[in-house]
C-alpha positions as CSV (number, residue, x, y, z in Angstrom):
1,M,-5.3,15.2,26.7
2,V,-4.4,19.0,25.6
3,G,-0.5,19.2,25.9
4,E,-0.3,15.5,25.6
5,A,-1.9,15.1,22.1
6,R,1.4,14.7,20.4
7,R,1.9,11.6,21.7
8,H,0.6,8.3,19.6
9,V,-2.9,7.9,20.6
10,N,-5.5,5.1,19.9
11,R,-8.6,5.8,18.5
12,G,-10.5,5.2,22.3
13,E,-8.0,8.0,23.9
14,L,-8.9,10.2,20.6
15,G,-12.9,9.7,21.1
16,A,-12.8,9.8,24.7
17,A,-11.3,13.4,24.3
18,L,-13.3,14.5,21.6
19,R,-16.4,13.7,23.4
20,A,-15.1,15.7,26.7
21,L,-14.4,18.5,24.5
22,R,-17.8,18.6,23.3
23,Q,-19.4,18.3,26.8
24,A,-17.2,21.1,28.1
25,S,-18.3,23.4,25.3
26,G,-22.0,22.8,26.2
27,K,-23.1,21.4,22.9
28,E,-25.2,18.6,21.9
29,A,-23.9,15.9,19.8
30,K,-26.6,16.3,17.2
31,A,-25.5,20.0,17.0
32,V,-21.9,19.2,16.3
33,A,-22.4,16.5,14.1
34,R,-24.6,18.8,11.9
35,S,-21.9,21.4,11.6
36,A,-19.2,19.1,11.1
37,V,-21.0,17.4,8.4
38,V,-21.4,13.9,9.8
39,S,-24.1,11.8,11.0
40,A,-24.9,11.7,14.6
41,S,-24.5,8.0,14.9
42,K,-21.0,8.1,13.0
43,L,-20.2,11.0,15.7
44,S,-21.3,8.6,18.6
45,K,-18.8,5.8,16.9
46,I,-16.1,8.2,17.2
47,E,-16.7,9.3,20.7
48,T,-16.7,5.8,21.6
49,G,-13.8,4.5,20.1
50,K,-15.8,2.2,17.8
51,L,-14.8,4.2,14.7
52,A,-11.3,5.7,13.8
53,P,-11.6,9.3,12.4
54,S,-10.0,10.4,9.5
55,T,-7.9,13.7,10.1
56,A,-10.6,15.6,8.2
57,D,-13.2,14.2,10.4
58,V,-11.5,15.6,13.4
59,E,-11.0,18.9,11.8
60,R,-14.8,19.2,11.3
61,I,-15.7,18.3,14.7
62,L,-13.1,20.3,16.4
63,S,-14.3,23.4,14.1
64,A,-17.8,22.4,15.0
65,I,-17.2,22.4,18.8
66,G,-15.3,25.8,18.6
67,V,-11.8,25.1,20.1
68,S,-8.6,27.3,19.8
69,D,-6.4,26.8,16.9
70,E,-3.5,25.7,19.4
71,V,-5.9,22.9,20.7
72,K,-6.8,22.2,16.8
73,A,-3.2,22.1,16.0
74,E,-2.5,19.7,18.7
75,Y,-5.2,17.2,18.3
76,L,-4.7,17.2,14.2
77,E,-1.0,16.3,14.9
78,A,-1.9,13.5,17.1
79,T,-4.8,12.1,14.8
80,R,-2.2,12.4,11.7
81,A,0.4,10.3,13.6
82,A,-2.2,7.7,14.5
83,A,-3.4,7.6,10.8
84,T,0.1,5.9,10.2
85,E,0.3,2.5,11.4
86,A,3.6,0.5,11.5
87,T,3.6,-3.4,11.9
88,A,6.9,-4.9,12.5
89,W,8.4,-7.6,10.4
90,R,9.3,-9.5,13.4
91,L,5.9,-9.6,14.5
92,I,4.3,-10.7,11.1
93,R,7.0,-13.6,11.4
94,R,5.8,-14.5,15.0
95,M,2.0,-15.1,13.6
96,G,3.1,-16.6,10.5
97,V,4.2,-15.2,7.3
98,H,1.5,-17.2,5.3
99,K,-1.3,-16.1,7.8
100,A,-0.1,-12.3,7.1
101,Q,-0.7,-13.0,3.3
102,E,-4.2,-14.1,3.8
103,Q,-4.7,-11.2,5.8
104,T,-3.6,-9.2,2.4
105,R,-5.3,-11.2,0.1
106,S,-8.8,-10.5,2.0
107,L,-7.7,-6.7,1.8
108,K,-7.2,-7.2,-1.9
109,A,-10.5,-8.8,-2.1
110,R,-12.3,-5.7,-0.9
111,M,-10.7,-3.1,-3.2
112,T,-11.6,-2.3,-6.6
113,V,-8.4,-0.3,-8.1
114,L,-4.8,-0.9,-7.0
115,R,-1.8,0.7,-7.9
116,L,1.5,-0.7,-7.2
117,F,5.0,0.8,-7.8
118,Q,7.9,-1.2,-7.4
119,P,11.8,0.0,-8.1
120,A,13.2,-3.3,-6.6
121,L,11.4,-6.7,-7.5
122,I,8.8,-8.3,-9.5
123,P,5.5,-7.4,-7.7
124,G,3.9,-10.1,-5.8
125,L,1.1,-10.9,-7.9
126,L,3.2,-10.9,-11.0
127,Q,5.8,-13.4,-9.8
128,T,6.6,-17.0,-10.8
129,P,6.8,-19.8,-8.3
130,E,10.4,-19.9,-8.8
131,Y,11.1,-16.3,-8.1
132,I,8.6,-16.1,-5.3
133,R,10.4,-19.1,-3.6
134,A,13.9,-17.3,-4.0
135,I,12.5,-14.0,-2.4
136,L,11.1,-15.6,0.7
137,S,14.0,-18.0,1.0
138,R,15.9,-15.1,2.0
139,H,13.5,-14.5,5.0
140,D,15.0,-17.5,7.4
141,L,11.9,-19.5,7.3
142,G,11.4,-23.3,7.9
143,E,10.7,-25.5,5.0
144,D,7.3,-26.2,6.1
145,V,6.4,-22.3,6.6
146,L,8.6,-21.7,3.3
147,T,6.0,-24.0,1.2
148,R,3.0,-22.4,3.0
149,T,3.7,-19.0,2.2
150,T,4.9,-19.8,-1.3
151,S,1.4,-21.6,-2.0
152,A,-0.5,-18.6,-0.2
153,R,1.2,-16.1,-2.4
154,I,0.3,-18.1,-5.3
155,D,-3.3,-18.6,-4.1
156,R,-3.8,-14.8,-4.1
157,Q,-2.7,-14.4,-7.8
158,Q,-6.4,-15.4,-8.5
159,V,-7.0,-11.7,-8.1
160,L,-5.4,-11.2,-11.4
161,Y,-8.4,-12.6,-13.5
162,D,-11.2,-10.6,-11.6
163,T,-12.4,-8.4,-14.1
164,T,-14.2,-6.5,-11.7
165,K,-10.9,-5.0,-10.5
166,E,-8.2,-2.7,-12.2
167,L,-4.6,-3.5,-11.2
168,H,-2.1,-1.1,-12.5
169,F,1.7,-2.1,-12.2
170,L,4.5,0.4,-12.3
171,I,7.8,-1.3,-12.7
172,T,11.4,0.5,-13.0
173,E,13.5,-1.2,-15.5
174,P,16.3,-2.2,-13.4
175,V,13.8,-4.8,-11.7
176,L,13.8,-6.8,-14.8
177,R,17.6,-7.2,-14.7
178,W,17.9,-7.8,-10.9
179,R,19.2,-11.4,-10.5
180,I,17.1,-12.8,-8.0
181,V,17.0,-16.1,-10.1
182,S,19.2,-17.6,-12.9
183,A,19.2,-16.1,-16.2
184,A,16.8,-18.8,-17.5
185,R,14.2,-18.6,-14.7
186,M,14.4,-14.8,-15.3
187,A,13.8,-15.2,-18.8
188,E,10.6,-17.0,-17.7
189,Q,9.4,-14.4,-15.2
190,L,9.8,-11.7,-17.9
191,D,7.5,-13.7,-20.4
192,R,5.1,-14.4,-17.6
193,I,4.9,-10.4,-17.3
194,I,4.4,-10.4,-20.9
195,S,1.5,-12.7,-21.1
196,L,-0.1,-10.7,-18.1
197,S,0.1,-7.8,-19.5
198,R,-2.6,-8.6,-22.2
199,L,-5.3,-9.2,-19.8
200,T,-8.0,-6.6,-20.1
201,N,-8.1,-5.4,-16.2
202,I,-4.4,-5.2,-15.9
203,D,-2.3,-2.4,-16.9
204,I,1.4,-2.8,-16.7
205,R,4.1,-0.1,-17.3
206,I,7.8,0.0,-17.1
207,V,10.0,3.0,-16.2
208,P,12.8,2.8,-18.6
209,L,16.6,4.0,-17.5
210,S,16.7,6.1,-20.9
211,R,14.1,8.4,-20.1
212,P,14.8,11.6,-17.8
213,Q,12.6,11.3,-14.6
214,Q,10.7,13.7,-12.5
215,D,10.8,12.1,-9.2
216,I,12.9,9.5,-6.9
217,A,12.1,5.8,-7.0
218,N,12.5,5.8,-2.8
219,H,10.9,2.6,-2.3
220,A,7.9,0.4,-3.2
221,F,4.1,1.2,-2.2
222,V,0.7,-0.2,-3.0
223,V,-2.4,2.5,-3.1
224,R,-5.6,0.9,-2.8
225,D,-8.7,2.5,-4.0
226,D,-7.1,5.9,-3.4
227,R,-7.7,5.4,0.4
228,T,-4.9,3.4,1.5
229,V,-1.1,3.1,1.0
230,T,0.8,0.1,2.3
231,V,4.8,0.9,2.1
232,E,7.3,-2.2,3.0
233,T,10.6,-1.1,4.7
234,I,13.5,-3.4,6.0
235,H,11.6,-3.5,9.5
236,A,8.0,-2.9,9.1
237,E,5.3,-2.8,6.9
238,I,3.4,0.9,6.9
239,V,-0.3,1.6,6.3
240,V,-1.1,5.0,5.6
241,T,-4.6,6.1,5.8
242,D,-4.5,10.2,6.1
243,P,-6.1,11.6,2.9
244,R,-3.1,14.1,2.4
245,D,-0.4,11.6,2.8
246,V,-2.4,9.4,0.3
247,S,-2.3,11.9,-2.2
248,L,1.2,12.3,-2.2
249,Y,1.6,8.6,-2.9
250,V,-0.9,8.9,-5.7
251,R,0.7,11.9,-7.5
252,K,4.2,10.3,-7.2
253,F,2.9,7.0,-9.1
254,E,1.2,9.4,-11.5
255,R,4.3,11.0,-12.2
256,F,6.4,7.9,-12.8
257,A,3.3,6.3,-14.9
258,S,3.6,9.6,-17.1
259,T,7.2,8.5,-18.4
260,A,6.7,4.7,-18.5
261,L,6.3,2.6,-21.4
262,S,2.8,0.8,-22.0
263,G,1.6,-1.4,-24.4
264,D,3.5,-2.9,-27.1
265,D,6.4,-0.5,-26.3
266,M,6.5,-2.2,-23.0
267,R,6.6,-5.4,-24.2
268,A,9.3,-4.7,-26.8
269,L,11.7,-3.4,-23.9
270,I,10.5,-6.8,-21.7
271,K,11.4,-9.1,-24.6
272,A,14.8,-7.4,-25.5
273,I,16.0,-7.8,-21.8
274,R,14.2,-11.6,-21.8
275,D,16.5,-12.2,-25.3
276,E,19.7,-10.9,-23.8
277,L,19.2,-13.4,-20.9
278,L,18.6,-16.0,-23.0
279,R,21.8,-15.6,-25.0
280,E,23.5,-15.4,-21.7
281,Q,22.3,-18.8,-20.9
282,E,23.3,-20.1,-24.1
283,T,26.9,-18.8,-23.7
284,G,27.2,-19.5,-20.1
């Protein structure tokens, strides 16, 4: 695999290559595991492709084996590439959007802390049924799929009331003004956000246009337990697991959070925008 490590590899190929390197070095698995600060069983699972190693795991294993810096650099690059997985939206549509959302709900069920940054839309967990349907109707779905997908998204909002989880939502102000639905329906959506912001396990913050920003609001992302990041692009959903990459998103979230409004100040801003929408509805 040396010299070919830059291509995308699956965990089976990577594990087999690590085992081959270890065997070529003449070192026993137990000795390598001890030096790499991993259990012998974990090393065995990595070598047999049953467990996907992190970049840190691979770096420690390679150091324990004693490979050259050049070989180590190639393997780490391959591992880093493998740690970012993209699932194209066309594949999600093929298996059914509602099924993909059920998988998302399962993922949320396992996490304890969620951080969601959204510069384009109201976060899915906070959306009203009308807002959800307006978003999904833009995806060329059949009526049956649209109904089932809307129901699945509403069902997974039950996580909002699970007090064992911390949910942090960071939304930019333009999202509150973006006309996905009518002014009246948008006012209802803002009222829902105000109501949910009073739940003890939920922290909703708004990044106001009036404050100078330290960062760029490139795209939406979700950080789960500081271990996994999900990024939605136009063509695919990307899952990031490399700790170094995950930390980039955590820091980005924290920079925006430091300039955001929370509590009563946040609610006052939302109420002001809601009142603008209601006045528009009355005069329209």
